[in-house]
Structures are given as C-alpha cells and as structure tokens.
N, C-alpha and C positions, 0 to 999 in steps of 0.2 A: 885774654887780658894782656895789656901792654906791659912790657918789661920796664922796670924802674929806670928812670932817667937820672936819678940822684947819684951824686958822687960821694955822698956821706957814707962811709963804710959801716957805721953803726946802724943807719937806716936800712941799708941794703941787707945787712945780716938779719935785722928784725923782720923784714919782709919775707926773706927766705925761710926763717924759722916759723913764721905764721902760716905760710903755705904748706910747709912740711907737717906741722901739727894739725892743720885742717884736714889733710888727707889721712893721717894716721888715726886721729880721734874721731873722724867723720863729723866735725863741728864746723858748719858753714860760716859761723860768726867770725872765725879767725881769717878766713879767706876774704870776707867782706872788709875787714879792717886792713888787710894787706893791700886790697885794691885802693882804698882811700889813701893809704900812705904812699902808694906808687905814683900818685899824681904829681904834677910839676909843683914847684914851690909856690907859685902864685895861685894854684888851685887847691892847695892843702887847707885843711880846716883849722880855724882858730875860733874858740868858743869862750865867751865871757862867763864868769861865775853866775851872773844874773840869769843867763839862759839856762844854765844847769839847774839853778835853784827853782825856776819856774816849771821845768819839765821832769822833776824827780820828786820822789817821796822819801821819807826817812828810811835809813838803813838799806837803800838800794846800792847796787854795784853798777857803775857807769864807766864806759870807755869812750874817750875822745881820741879819734884817730888823727891827731894833730897836736895843737898846743892849747893849753888852758891859760886864759888871760885873767887878770885880777879885777876887772871892772865889775862893779856890783857887789852884792854880798850873798852869803849863804847862811840859811838859818836852821839847817838840820844836818845831822851827821850822815855822811855818805862815804863810800869807798870809791875813789876815782882813780882810773888809770889813763895815762896818755903818753905820747911820745915826748912831749915837752910841757913844762909848766913854768910860769913866771914865779919869782920869789914872793911877790905880793899875793898871788892866788894861793900858793902853798901855805902862807901864813894865815890867810883867812880861813882856809879849809881846816887847818889844825885848831884854830880858835873856835870853830864850830864843832869840835870833837870829831872831825872827819879824818879819813886816812887817805894818803896818796901812795899809789904804787906805780911802778913802771909797767908797761905792757908785758914784758917777759915775766915779771913777778906775778902778775895776775894770771898769765898763762900757766905758770907752775902751780898756783893755788887752785885754779879752776880749769883744767885741761879740756873739759867738755863744753865750756862756755855757757853753762846753765845760769839762768836768771841774770844775765848781763844785758844792759841797755846801751845802745850806741847813740851818742849825742853828736849831731853834726850841724 
C-alpha cells in the first residue's frame, strides 16, 4: 500500500490509527478504509445522501471513507461515519433521526468492524 501523500495531520493520524487497529483487532475493514483515505485529494471519495439512501436499509451502520455531501434526501435512520460531512448533510441526517459519528468514534464503538457497510 502506498504511503499517505496528505499533509493534513488529522488525516495522517487517522490513517495510522486505522492501520494499527486493523492489525490488533484483525479487522480488515479498517485497513480498507485506511487505503481509501490514503488516496490523493482528487481521488478521495465524496458521496451524496441520495446515494447512501439508495444503498442502505433502516438502522444500518455505514462508513464513507471521504466526505458526505448534502445533495438528495434520506428517509430512514442510519448511523453514518465519515472523515468529513457538510453541514447540510448533517442536518438532513439528524432530521431523519439518524446519527453521525467520526471514524475514530465508530472505531471505538465497534473495534471489530462487524456489520459495517462501506459506501464509496
């Protein structure tokens, strides 16, 4: 895997944490997310709420290894974690009775990465 080219210290720290936890907990999902976050800025993932809404069911836990954008709507409650989220997307998620977490918060709640879906 390529080393991170980012100069964002928060992102570099998150990638290192994900790699470490992946090895310690033997959870490949965290390594996959670290790989997506290691990509260059132009290759990083941005996902609209409409895409998340189409590809999920009620009460699922979803990780977006990038940024969540506010285009579209969401009509069911979810737990979503990502590196970044727009204010509009966060407001729509809360209005749908969903919950937003940062990736480190989700890692703390679910260290094995069980029942987590990656949306990209």
